[in-house]
N, C-alpha and C positions, 0 to 999 in steps of 0.2 A: 563348537567343541564336542568333545566326544567324552562320553562316559567309559567309566574303566570297562566296565564289563561287556560294552558295545568293542570296546579298543580289544580285549582278547577275545573277543568272538573273529575278528577282523583278520587276526595273529595266522588262522588258521590254515593251511592250503601247500600248496608247493611254490616256494622263493626259487629266485635264483639270482644269483649276484654276481658280481666282482668286487671284488678287493684291494687295495691298495695298503700294504703294510711298511710303514717308514722306524724304523730303528735309532735314537738318535744318538748312544751310542759309540755305534758301528758306524754309522754314517751309510748303511744298507738300507735298500727299497726292494720290495716283493710283492709280487701281484698275485693272486689266486683266483680260483671259479668253483664257484661253494654251490649247490642245490640242497636248500632245507624244505622237509617234509613235515609239517607242523599239527597235530590232531588234538584234539580236547583231550584232556584225563579223565577217565570215568570216575565216580564217587568212591567207591574201591581203592582207585589209585591213587586218588586225595588224602583220601583216610591212612594208607599206608606211608606215604611220605611224612605228613604232619605227624604220626605217632611218633616219628623217629626221632624226632626235635622238640615237639610240645607237648605234654600231657594233657589229656582229653577236659581236666579241671581248668583250662588255663579259658578254654574258648565260652564263650556268651550262649552260643546253645548247642545244640547237642550233636548235630551233624556237621562234622568239619568242610562236608562237599558243598554245604551251605554259604559258607564263610571264606572260601577258597578261589583263587582262579589258578588254573592250570593247563599245561600241554606237555605232550612226549614228542621228540623232538628228533628224529633222524638225518644226517646230515652227511655228505661226502664233497671232501675237496681235492680240489687240483689245483699244485701251485707250478708255477712258471717254470719252475726246477725239474715238475714231473713227479716230484712228491705226491701220494696220494695218503687222505688220511678220512676214516670214514668214524660215528660215533651216535650213540643211541642214549639219550636222556634223558630225565622226566623234570619239568622243573612247578615250585607251586608258589604261589603269590597269597599273601593272607596280611591281608592291611590289618593294624592296630587296631581298629575301633571294633572289629571283633574279637578282642581279646580283652579277658578281663584287666590284667596288669600284664603290658607289655614291656615296661619296664623289669618282670622276673625271670623274661624270657633267654633263650640261648643264646647270650653274645658271648664274643671272646674278649675276655677282661683284659688278653694283652695284646688289644688290637691296636695299632696307632689311630691317631687323628684322621677326621675325614679330608679326605685330598680336598683340593681348592676346588676341583673340576666338579666334584659331587655337592658342593654345597648351597642348598638352597633356601630363601629365608623362608620362616614360620609363617604360613597364611592356611587360613583355612581352605583352599581349595587345593591344596596340595595334600595326596594322599600319601601314607608312608606305613611301610608294614616289614616283613618278613621273607626274605627271598631264599626256597630251599631245593636243592638239587640233591638226587641220586648219583650223580656221578658233575666232578667241577670238571673245566675246561685246563688247565693249567695242570692239576695236582688229582689224580685219581681218587675215588672214597667221595661218601657224603659229604655236602659242605651246607652251610648256612650263611647268609649276605642280608642285607637291606636293599630295598628298593622304594623308588619313589615314582609316583605317578600325576602328571600337572595334564590338567582335562583340556584348557584352554590352547595348549600347544600339541597337544596328543602325545606327549614322550613319555615313553617309561624310560627308568633308570635304575641300574643293579650297580650294586659296589658291591665287589668279593673281596674279603683278606684271607689270602692265601698264607702259606708258611712263610713261603719268600718274595711274593706279590700283593700287590695291592690294583685291581680290575676295575673301572669302571665303564660299564657296558652299555650306552645308551642309544633308542631304538623311536624314533618318530616316524608317526603316521602319515603321509601325508594324503595319502588317498586309498581308498579299500584296495588299491593295486599298486601302491608305490610307497616306499618308505626310506627311511635315509637311516643310517648303520653306523656309529664311529665308536671306537675304545679307546681307552688310556691305559695303560698299565705302569706302574710306579714301584722300583724296589720298595721293599716294607723296610719301613725304620724303625727305628727302637720304639715301647708301648708310648701313647700320649703322644708322638713325635707325628707333627701333617706329614704326611708322602711327599718327595717333590722331585726325588729322582726318575725323570722319565724312562725306560725302557723302549715304549713301544706305544704309535701312535695309528690307527687303522680306522679307516672310513671307505661307506663302498654305497652304492643303490641298490636294493631289493625290489626284484619285480616279482608280484606273486601270478603263477601260471593257473587259471580255472579250468 
């Protein structure tokens, strides 16, 4: 079992992955190769991201950097069709128990229900919190989501509500050098409705290169 601090420490480094994406509505399959360079965020970077979403008075301690985990990510992807995509972003994870009242913090009031793929039982083991980024994947601009971390399975799951879709991204660390990655993207339904129409299912095995 890996604690959340050690999990994020093990995320740093150069990761290489081959992914397969399925598009159920189109009946299409696509493959790609990606290299991720992941580095821990500095205290200044953590504070910059958190201040854009969460007022400082909602934190239990004075320094955001002591109450959040995160990393900077740069990646380059090459698809089998020859399309190249490169991106840089910063991601910050703030557990609910670091905050005075998570229920009053930034949440999308028009968000649909939680996708079944992201449902987890309420137990003391599961760590829940806010997932903040200075850039989204599907849509540009800063965006907020929710995350869960399950120590016994060393699995981080991130749920993001975009304007047109809902993405559930899961990362399971099998060893310090190997992790499994899956993503399920749904069409975004009306507020309060559980997403059920799947646009994309992707999966891959990622290896860390020391």
